[in-house]
C-alpha positions in Angstrom: -36.8 -15.2 5.9 -34.9 -18.1 4.3 -36.2 -17.1 0.9 -34.8 -13.6 1.4 -31.4 -14.9 2.5 -31.2 -17.3 -0.5 -32.1 -14.6 -2.9 -29.5 -12.2 -1.5 -26.9 -15.0 -1.4 -27.7 -15.9 -5.0 -27.5 -12.2 -6.1 -24.1 -11.7 -4.4 -22.7 -15.0 -5.6 -23.9 -14.3 -9.2 -22.4 -10.8 -9.1 -19.0 -12.2 -7.9 -19.0 -15.1 -10.4 -20.1 -12.9 -13.3 -17.5 -10.2 -12.4 -14.9 -13.0 -12.7 -16.4 -13.8 -16.1 -16.0 -10.2 -17.2 -12.4 -10.1 -16.0 -11.6 -13.4 -17.7 -13.3 -12.5 -20.9 -11.5 -9.1 -21.0 -8.2 -10.9 -20.4 -8.9 -13.4 -23.2 -9.7 -10.5 -25.5 -6.1 -9.5 -25.2 -4.7 -12.8 -26.2 -3.6 -13.3 -29.9 -4.8 -16.9 -29.9 -8.4 -15.5 -29.4 -8.2 -14.6 -33.2 -11.0 -12.3 -34.4 -12.1 -11.4 -30.9 -8.5 -10.2 -30.2 -8.4 -8.2 -33.4 -11.8 -6.6 -32.9 -10.9 -5.6 -29.4 -7.4 -4.3 -29.9 -7.9 -2.8 -33.4 -11.4 -1.6 -32.6 -11.7 -0.3 -29.1 -8.0 0.2 -28.2 -7.3 2.1 -31.4 -10.5 4.2 -31.0 -8.9 5.5 -27.7 -5.2 6.0 -28.4 -2.8 7.0 -25.7 -3.0 10.7 -26.5 -6.9 10.8 -26.8 -8.4 8.5 -24.2 -11.5 10.7 -23.4 -14.1 11.9 -25.8 -17.4 13.8 -25.8 -19.3 10.7 -26.8 -18.5 7.0 -26.7 -16.7 5.9 -29.9 -17.2 2.1 -30.0 -20.3 0.3 -29.1 -19.4 -2.6 -26.7 -20.7 -5.6 -28.6 -19.5 -4.3 -32.0 -15.8 -4.6 -31.1 -15.9 -7.6 -28.8 -18.2 -9.9 -30.8 -21.6 -10.9 -29.5 -20.8 -14.5 -29.1 -17.5 -13.8 -27.3 -19.3 -11.5 -24.8 -22.3 -13.8 -24.2 -20.8 -17.3 -24.0 -18.9 -16.9 -20.7 -22.1 -15.5 -19.1 -24.2 -18.4 -20.2 -21.6 -20.8 -18.7 -21.5 -18.8 -15.4 -25.3 -18.5 -15.2 -25.6 -22.3 -15.7 -23.2 -22.8 -12.8 -25.2 -20.5 -10.6 -28.5 -22.1 -11.5 -27.1 -25.5 -10.7 -25.9 -24.4 -7.2 -29.0 -22.8 -5.8 -32.5 -24.4 -5.6 -35.3 -23.1 -7.7 -37.0 -20.6 -7.8 -34.5 -18.4 -6.0 -31.7 -19.0 -8.5 -33.8 -18.0 -11.5 -34.9 -14.7 -10.2 -31.8 -13.6 -8.3 -29.3 -15.4 -10.6 -30.6 -13.8 -13.7 -31.0 -10.5 -11.9 -27.4 -10.5 -10.6 -26.0 -11.5 -14.0 -27.9 -8.7 -15.8 -27.0 -6.2 -13.1 -23.3 -7.1 -13.4 -23.2 -7.0 -17.2 -25.1 -3.7 -17.6 -23.2 -2.1 -14.7 -19.9 -3.0 -16.3 -20.8 -1.9 -19.8 -22.4 1.4 -18.5 -19.4 2.1 -16.3 -16.9 1.4 -19.1 -18.6 3.9 -21.3 -18.2 6.5 -18.6 -14.5 5.7 -18.2 -14.1 7.2 -21.7 -16.5 10.1 -21.5 -14.6 13.4 -20.9 -17.6 15.0 -19.1 -18.9 12.0 -17.3 -21.1 13.0 -14.3 -19.1 10.4 -12.3 -15.9 12.3 -12.6 -16.7 14.3 -9.5 -16.1 11.2 -7.4 -12.6 10.4 -6.3 -13.1 6.6 -6.6 -14.2 7.1 -10.2 -11.2 9.2 -11.1 -9.0 6.4 -9.6 -10.8 3.7 -11.7 -10.4 5.9 -14.8 -6.7 6.3 -14.2 -6.3 2.6 -13.8 -8.3 2.0 -17.0 -6.1 4.5 -18.9 -3.1 2.6 -17.6 -4.7 -0.5 -19.1 -4.8 1.1 -22.5 -1.1 1.8 -22.2 -0.1 -1.5 -20.6 -2.3 -4.1 -22.4 -1.5 -6.9 -20.0 -2.7 -5.1 -16.9 -5.8 -3.8 -15.1 -8.5 -5.9 -16.8 -11.1 -5.2 -14.2 -13.2 -2.1 -15.0 -15.5 -1.8 -12.0 -13.1 -3.2 -9.4 -9.6 -4.6 -9.0 -10.3 -7.7 -7.0 -9.4 -10.2 -9.7 -6.5 -8.1 -11.0 -5.0 -8.3 -7.5 -5.8 -12.0 -7.1 -4.1 -12.9 -10.4 -1.3 -10.4 -10.4 -2.5 -8.2 -13.3 -3.0 -5.0 -11.2 -0.8 -2.1 -12.1 -0.8 1.2 -10.3 2.6 3.0 -10.3 1.3 5.5 -7.6 1.1 2.6 -5.1 4.7 1.4 -5.7 7.2 2.4 -3.1 10.0 4.7 -4.2 13.5 3.3 -3.5 16.2 5.8 -2.7 19.6 4.9 -4.2 
């Protein structure tokens, strides 16, 4: 029973930590001081999906091509090392690596669907909400860095959703 609890705990913690890594990486991709990573992200992905043409029949920019392999992988190696140091072996190796892979693949797969015009996920209200927030991200580069959820955007003040703002009568 303790083994199961440790594995689930490691999986959840790894998902949480790696989700933060994705948020942080994406936020760094929007900083000019990030150099070539910034240029590849902004001039690659963001220009492939301009404001008037956010959705397409097929995904236009492969993830690692615009972000840079090193820029995408380094934060995850650091985070994985942290998780592996926290939990005792062998639970951390199985659940930690599993949680990391699950988070990365889920985020990249989900991001592709955010830009697909006929994504099968569009039938879900939660997906349409996430897509709307992601489109706002393309219009307001300093906001909505989380693709799968908004936890870290809310925590660090980078969330932006005009529909949630109260209207003030003058």
